C-alpha positions as CSV (number, residue, x, y, z in Angstrom):
1,M,175.9,112.3,98.3
2,F,174.2,108.9,97.8
3,D,177.6,107.6,96.5
4,K,179.1,108.9,99.7
5,L,176.1,107.3,101.9
6,D,176.5,103.9,99.9
7,F,180.2,103.6,100.8
8,I,179.5,104.3,104.4
9,L,176.9,101.8,104.4
10,E,179.3,99.2,102.8
11,K,182.0,100.2,105.2
12,Y,179.6,99.9,108.1
13,E,178.7,96.3,107.1
14,E,182.2,95.1,106.5
15,L,183.1,96.5,110.1
16,S,180.2,94.6,111.4
17,M,181.7,91.5,110.0
18,K,185.2,91.8,111.3
19,V,184.2,92.5,115.0
20,S,182.3,89.2,115.0
21,D,185.4,87.5,113.7
22,P,187.1,85.7,116.7
23,D,190.7,86.7,115.7
24,V,189.7,90.4,115.6
25,I,188.1,89.9,118.9
26,N,190.8,88.6,120.6
27,N,193.0,91.4,119.3
28,Q,191.5,94.0,121.5
29,P,193.3,97.3,120.2
30,V,192.0,96.6,116.7
31,W,188.6,95.5,117.7
32,Q,188.2,98.6,119.8
33,K,189.3,100.6,117.0
34,H,186.6,99.0,114.7
35,I,183.9,99.5,117.2
36,K,184.8,103.2,117.4
37,E,184.4,103.6,113.8
38,M,181.4,101.9,113.9
39,G,180.0,104.3,116.8
40,E,180.9,107.3,114.6
41,M,179.1,105.9,111.5
42,E,176.2,104.6,113.4
43,P,174.0,107.4,113.1
44,V,174.5,108.3,109.5
45,V,173.9,104.5,108.6
46,N,170.7,104.2,110.7
47,K,169.2,107.6,109.0
48,Y,170.3,106.2,105.5
49,R,168.6,102.9,106.5
50,E,165.3,104.7,107.1
51,Y,165.7,106.5,104.2
52,K,166.0,103.5,101.9
53,K,163.0,101.8,103.9
54,A,160.9,104.6,103.2
55,K,161.9,104.9,99.4
56,E,161.0,101.2,99.3
57,G,158.1,102.0,100.9
58,I,156.9,104.5,98.1
59,A,157.6,102.1,95.2
60,E,155.5,99.4,97.1
61,A,152.7,102.2,97.6
62,K,153.0,102.9,93.9
63,E,152.6,99.2,92.9
64,M,149.3,98.8,95.2
65,L,147.8,101.8,93.3
66,E,147.9,99.9,90.2
67,M,145.7,97.2,91.7
68,G,142.2,97.1,91.3
69,D,141.2,97.0,95.1
70,E,139.7,100.3,96.0
71,E,140.0,100.0,99.6
72,L,143.8,98.8,99.0
73,R,144.1,101.9,96.7
74,E,143.0,104.5,99.2
75,L,145.6,102.8,101.6
76,A,148.3,103.2,99.2
77,K,147.3,106.9,98.7
78,M,147.4,107.9,102.2
79,E,150.8,106.0,103.0
80,L,152.5,107.5,99.8
81,S,151.4,111.0,100.8
82,E,152.8,110.5,104.1
83,L,156.3,108.9,102.8
84,E,156.7,111.7,100.2
85,D,156.3,114.2,103.0
86,Q,158.9,112.5,105.0
87,I,161.6,112.2,102.1
88,P,162.8,115.9,101.8
89,V,163.1,116.2,105.7
90,M,164.9,112.6,105.7
91,E,167.2,114.3,102.8
92,E,168.1,117.4,104.9
93,E,168.9,115.2,107.8
94,L,171.5,113.0,105.8
95,K,173.2,116.2,104.5
96,I,173.7,117.5,108.1
97,A,174.7,113.7,109.4
98,L,177.3,114.1,106.5
99,L,178.8,117.6,107.5
100,P,182.3,117.4,108.9
101,K,182.5,116.7,112.7
102,D,184.7,118.5,115.1
103,P,187.2,115.7,116.2
104,N,187.1,116.8,119.8
105,D,183.2,116.4,119.9
106,E,183.1,113.6,121.9
107,K,185.8,114.8,124.6
108,N,185.2,115.8,128.3
109,V,186.0,119.6,128.7
110,I,188.3,121.7,130.9
111,L,186.1,124.8,131.3
112,E,187.9,127.9,132.9
113,V,185.9,130.9,134.4
114,R,187.8,134.2,134.9
115,A,186.2,137.5,136.4
116,G,187.0,140.4,134.1
117,T,186.2,144.1,134.5
118,G,183.9,145.2,137.3
119,G,185.9,144.2,140.6
120,E,183.8,142.3,143.3
121,E,180.5,142.7,141.1
122,A,182.6,140.8,138.3
123,A,183.6,138.0,140.5
124,L,180.0,137.6,141.6
125,F,179.0,137.1,138.3
126,G,181.8,134.4,137.5
127,G,180.4,132.8,140.7
128,D,177.0,132.5,138.7
129,L,178.3,131.7,135.6
130,L,180.2,128.6,137.4
131,R,177.1,127.5,139.0
132,M,175.5,127.4,136.0
133,Y,177.7,125.6,134.2
134,L,177.5,123.1,137.2
135,R,173.8,122.8,137.4
136,Y,174.2,122.3,133.6
137,A,176.5,119.5,133.9
138,E,173.9,118.0,136.4
139,R,171.0,118.0,134.1
140,R,172.7,116.3,131.5
141,G,174.0,113.8,133.7
142,W,177.6,114.5,133.4
143,K,180.2,114.6,136.1
144,A,181.7,117.8,137.1
145,E,185.0,118.0,139.4
146,I,186.2,121.4,140.7
147,M,190.2,121.5,139.6
148,D,191.2,124.7,140.9
149,M,189.1,128.0,142.4
150,N,190.3,131.5,143.7
151,D,187.1,132.6,145.3
152,T,186.4,136.0,147.2
153,G,184.5,134.2,149.9
154,I,181.3,135.9,149.7
155,G,180.0,133.9,146.7
156,G,182.2,135.4,144.1
157,V,184.6,133.5,141.8
158,K,187.9,135.4,140.5
159,E,189.2,132.2,138.5
160,A,188.2,128.5,138.4
161,E,188.7,125.4,136.3
162,V,186.3,122.7,136.6
163,L,186.7,119.5,134.6
164,I,183.4,118.2,133.2
165,K,183.1,114.1,132.0
166,G,180.3,113.3,129.8
167,K,179.6,112.3,126.5
168,G,179.6,114.9,123.8
169,A,180.4,117.4,126.8
170,Y,182.6,119.5,124.5
171,S,180.2,119.1,121.3
172,R,177.8,121.6,123.3
173,L,179.9,123.5,125.7
174,K,182.5,124.8,123.0
175,Y,179.9,127.6,122.0
176,E,180.4,129.1,125.7
177,S,183.7,130.2,125.1
178,G,184.0,134.2,124.9
179,T,183.1,137.2,127.0
180,H,179.9,137.2,129.2
181,R,178.4,140.4,129.9
182,V,175.9,141.1,133.1
183,Q,173.9,144.3,133.4
184,R,172.3,144.5,136.8
185,V,172.3,146.5,140.0
186,P,174.9,145.4,142.3
187,A,173.8,144.4,146.0
188,T,176.5,146.9,147.3
189,E,174.9,149.9,145.0
190,S,172.7,152.2,147.3
191,S,171.6,154.4,144.7
192,G,170.0,151.6,142.5
193,R,172.4,152.4,139.4
194,I,172.7,149.5,136.8
195,H,176.6,148.4,136.6
196,T,177.9,146.4,133.4
197,S,180.8,144.0,134.0
198,A,182.3,141.0,132.6
199,A,183.5,137.4,133.0
200,T,185.3,135.5,130.1
201,I,184.8,131.4,129.5
202,A,187.4,129.1,127.9
203,V,186.3,125.5,126.9
204,L,188.8,123.7,126.3
205,P,188.5,119.6,125.2
206,E,190.6,117.5,127.7
207,V,193.5,115.5,125.7
208,D,195.5,112.4,126.5
209,D,199.1,111.9,126.6
210,V,199.4,110.8,123.2
211,E,197.8,114.0,121.7
212,V,200.0,116.2,123.5
213,E,203.6,115.3,124.6
214,I,205.1,117.4,126.8
215,N,208.9,117.3,127.8
216,P,209.7,117.2,131.5
217,N,212.5,119.3,131.1
218,D,210.4,122.2,129.7
219,V,207.9,122.2,132.8
220,R,209.3,124.0,136.1
221,V,207.2,122.2,139.2
222,D,206.7,124.6,142.4
223,V,205.1,123.3,145.5
224,Y,203.8,125.6,148.2
225,R,201.1,125.6,150.9
226,S,197.3,126.0,149.7
227,S,195.3,129.4,150.5
228,G,191.9,129.8,151.0
229,N,189.3,127.8,152.9
230,G,190.5,124.0,153.8
231,G,189.9,121.3,156.0
232,Q,192.7,119.6,158.2
233,C,196.1,119.5,156.2
234,V,195.4,121.7,153.3
235,N,196.9,125.0,154.9
236,T,199.5,123.3,156.7
237,T,201.2,121.0,153.9
238,D,202.9,121.8,150.7
239,S,200.2,120.2,148.5
240,A,199.5,123.2,146.1
241,V,201.2,122.7,142.5
242,R,202.4,125.5,140.4
243,L,203.4,124.5,136.8
244,T,205.5,126.6,134.4
245,H,205.8,125.6,131.1
246,I,209.0,127.3,130.0
247,P,208.4,127.1,126.2
248,S,205.1,128.5,126.0
249,G,205.4,130.6,129.1
250,L,202.0,129.0,130.4
251,V,201.4,128.6,134.2
252,V,199.0,126.2,135.6
253,T,198.0,126.0,139.4
254,C,196.2,123.5,141.4
255,Q,195.4,123.6,144.9
256,D,192.0,121.6,145.0
257,E,193.5,118.3,146.4
258,K,195.0,117.7,149.6
259,S,197.4,115.0,147.8
260,Q,200.2,117.0,146.2
261,I,200.5,114.0,143.6
262,K,196.8,114.6,142.7
263,N,197.1,118.1,142.6
264,K,200.4,117.8,140.2
265,E,198.2,115.2,138.2
266,K,195.3,117.5,137.8
267,A,197.9,120.4,136.6
268,F,199.2,118.6,134.3
269,K,195.8,117.7,132.6
270,V,194.8,121.3,132.5
271,L,198.5,122.1,131.1
272,R,198.0,119.6,128.2
273,A,194.6,120.9,127.4
274,R,196.0,124.6,127.2
275,L,198.9,123.4,124.9
276,Y,196.4,121.8,122.7
277,D,194.2,124.7,122.5
278,L,197.1,127.0,121.7
279,K,197.8,124.5,118.7
280,L,194.2,124.8,117.7
281,Q,194.5,128.7,117.8
282,E,197.6,128.5,115.4
283,Q,196.0,126.1,113.2
284,N,192.5,128.6,113.1
285,D,195.1,131.7,112.6
286,E,196.3,129.8,109.4
287,I,192.6,129.7,107.9
288,S,191.6,132.5,106.0
289,A,189.0,134.8,107.1
290,E,186.6,134.2,104.3
291,R,186.7,130.6,105.0
292,R,186.3,130.8,109.0
293,S,183.1,130.7,110.8
294,Q,182.5,133.1,113.1
295,V,179.7,130.9,114.6
296,G,181.3,129.0,117.8
297,S,184.8,130.1,116.7
298,G,185.3,130.2,120.3
299,D,187.3,133.5,120.1
300,R,188.1,134.6,123.5
301,S,187.9,138.3,123.0
302,E,184.6,138.0,121.5
303,R,181.6,139.4,123.6
304,I,179.0,136.3,122.9
305,R,176.2,137.1,125.5
306,T,174.4,139.5,127.7
307,Y,172.5,138.8,131.0
308,N,170.3,141.6,131.5
309,F,169.0,141.5,135.1
310,P,166.6,144.5,135.0
311,Q,164.6,143.0,131.9
312,G,164.9,139.4,132.8
313,R,166.5,138.6,129.2
314,V,169.7,136.6,127.8
315,T,170.9,137.7,124.5
316,D,173.4,135.8,122.5
317,H,175.0,138.3,120.2
318,R,176.2,135.6,117.6
319,I,172.9,134.3,116.5
320,G,171.0,137.2,117.4
321,M,168.6,135.3,120.0
322,T,167.0,136.7,123.1
323,I,165.3,134.6,125.6
324,Y,163.2,136.0,128.5
325,K,163.8,133.5,131.5
326,L,166.9,134.6,132.9
327,D,166.4,132.9,136.4
328,S,166.3,129.3,134.8
329,F,168.8,130.1,132.4
330,L,171.1,130.7,135.4
331,D,169.9,127.5,136.7
332,G,171.4,125.4,133.7
333,D,168.5,125.5,131.3
334,I,170.8,126.7,128.6
335,D,169.8,124.2,125.9
336,E,167.9,126.6,123.7
337,I,170.6,128.8,123.0
338,I,173.2,125.8,122.7
339,D,170.8,124.2,120.3
340,G,170.5,127.6,118.2
341,M,174.4,127.6,117.9
342,I,174.4,124.1,116.5
343,T,171.7,124.6,114.0
344,S,173.3,128.3,113.0
345,E,176.6,126.7,112.8
346,Q,175.3,123.7,110.5
347,A,173.4,126.1,108.3
348,E,176.8,127.9,107.9
349,K,178.7,124.8,106.6
350,M,176.1,123.9,104.3
351,K,176.2,127.2,102.7
352,N,180.2,126.7,102.7
353,L,179.5,123.3,101.0
């Protein structure tokens, strides 16, 4: 581990010299590449520097213990005890910092909500989930933009696509992919009987044109008039766009904007993300079941969470975590379970190593 850390530190210092070189600064693509590399290494480098400083402090404290001054020896003992307690914690943090990173972690996401079984109640639950993620984005200072939505007009959402922009958005929201189940008494239920319905969430990393190249000849573009609630021009012009990717059969629609050009641009963004996701799913299928971690696998068919209204609880079935604060959870306070997922995935990776 320490050989690897020394190599990273040496590489980081080498890059620090390069980004200060006027020739490199003038070559912006190269300079930006080096800055990005440094940014990826910086958390590890900072932790390793802290660790090395603590080890140096231990050596200095041991030297002070050899001195004759009683007061200095007492100070050295206290410092030594404190630093020696820190070392195992720092070593554990360094191990975690060296774990393989998901290359998509820093990307923006396209989050898709789809009502499942349960009719109107499932659509209402889909609306609850959509609002939950919009509130979560707001809490973290991310920007959320609804790209397409098929609502029921009474607060329910059959389908919705949201672009969420923010540092590390995918690293946290990727754990939300899967089937979410709700247990509650619907507003339309007169007998007070608890119903169970579901909605599915898909979280796709936003990808660049370079990462997924789409041949224009493979895409059929249809335009039509937007439906649903809309202001002036929305329902009277052919502004909505439907893309059909012929090789894969994927269909993407976008009608959120008044401009056909903007809707087409957004639809291609979603199409790229879905094609990239298909590629990732194919790669995952090639990995043997023994090596594939179920934690955070993003399997859409997996029932990941239950929201139980009568008991006010939320249970994540992947890590067996239950919390009793359903109202605040649906208001976007979901970090506790996401943090639990991250810790669980890190433990799984450590075990595999």
